[in-house]
ZAMARGU-4260 file (C-alpha; in steps of 0.2 Angstrom, whole numbers, plus 5000, padded with zeros to 4 digits):
<rodrens>
0) 5082/4968/5159 | 5068/4960/5154 | 5056/4966/5165 | 5061/4983/5161 | 5057/4977/5141
5) 5041/4971/5150 | 5035/4985/5154 | 5039/4996/5138 | 5030/4983/5130 | 5017/4985/5142
10) 5014/5003/5141 | 5012/5003/5123 | 5000/4990/5120 | 4988/5000/5133 | 4994/5016/5121
15) 4991/5007/5105 | 4969/5007/5097 | 4967/4987/5093 | 4966/4985/5074 | 4950/4978/5069
20) 4946/4964/5058 | 4944/4973/5044 | 4960/4983/5044 | 4966/4968/5047 | 4963/4958/5032
25) 4966/4977/5018 | 4984/4976/5026 | 4984/4958/5025 | 4979/4958/5007 | 4990/4975/5004
30) 5005/4969/5011 | 5006/4951/4998 | 5002/4963/4986 | 5018/4971/4988 | 5027/4957/4991
35) 5031/4953/4974 | 5043/4964/4961 | 5030/4968/4948 | 5018/4974/4959 | 5026/4984/4968
40) 5036/4991/4951 | 5018/4994/4945 | 5013/5005/4959 | 5030/5012/4958 | 5028/5019/4939
45) 5009/5023/4941 | 5016/5032/4957 | 5031/5045/4945 | 5023/5042/4929 | 5001/5046/4936
50) 4994/5036/4921 | 5000/5024/4909 | 4989/5010/4899 | 4995/4993/4898 | 5005/4993/4882
55) 5018/5007/4893 | 5018/4994/4907 | 5024/4981/4899 | 5036/4990/4891 | 5044/4996/4904
60) 5043/4978/4915 | 5051/4968/4899 | 5031/4955/4902 | 5017/4949/4892 | 5000/4958/4891
65) 4993/4943/4898 | 5005/4944/4912 | 5008/4962/4917 | 4985/4963/4914 | 4984/4949/4931
70) 4992/4959/4939 | 4983/4975/4935 | 4968/4964/4940 | 4975/4960/4957 | 4980/4978/4962
75) 4962/4984/4956 | 4953/4973/4966 | 4962/4978/4981 | 4956/4995/4976 | 4974/5000/4977
80) 4974/5006/4958 | 4959/5011/4943 | 4958/5010/4927 | 4950/5023/4915 | 4946/5018/4895
85) 4950/5027/4881 | 4949/5021/4865 | 4955/5003/4864 | 4968/5007/4881 | 4964/5006/4900
90) 4973/5018/4906 | 4977/5013/4925 | 4984/5024/4941 | 4984/5023/4961 | 4968/5024/4969
95) 4977/5039/4981 | 4961/5041/4992 | 4959/5023/4997 | 4977/5022/4998 | 4978/5039/5008
100) 4962/5034/5022 | 4972/5013/5021 | 4990/5027/5026 | 4978/5034/5037 | 4972/5019/5048
105) 4987/5012/5048 | 4995/5025/5056 | 4979/5029/5071 | 4984/5007/5076 | 5003/5010/5073
110) 5008/5028/5073 | 5012/5038/5089 | 5006/5053/5096 | 5020/5063/5082 | 5008/5053/5070
115) 5023/5047/5065 | 5025/5028/5059 | 5043/5023/5058 | 5050/5005/5053 | 5067/5002/5052
120) 5075/5018/5043 | 5059/5019/5036 | 5047/5034/5043 | 5028/5039/5037 | 5023/5056/5043
125) 5006/5060/5044 | 5003/5079/5039 | 4988/5087/5051
</rodrens>
């Protein structure tokens, strides 16, 4: 039975493109950021609401402004969100194009020929 498993793993290795060093570093950074519950919740709120200012995020998260601003700064440096200043408020939103490109690169490396990526019970599908 191990021989068959080795054959399948060997075949899939040949079909997968190489993970570039740049993409590897970016994925590690993103997954580290997303492993924090607060940052994941921030992205969820921004994804649902489109754009929020820091005070609104503080209210939703039940956290202080300095704590939320720290998380926002980390997400911004990673390129996952962007800020827009309006008067006294900074409004944050997801950088959809950057996230889209990152997911496209992940699909290219880990997806299959049907442009889907399955991780456990979740399946991502790339539109043509």
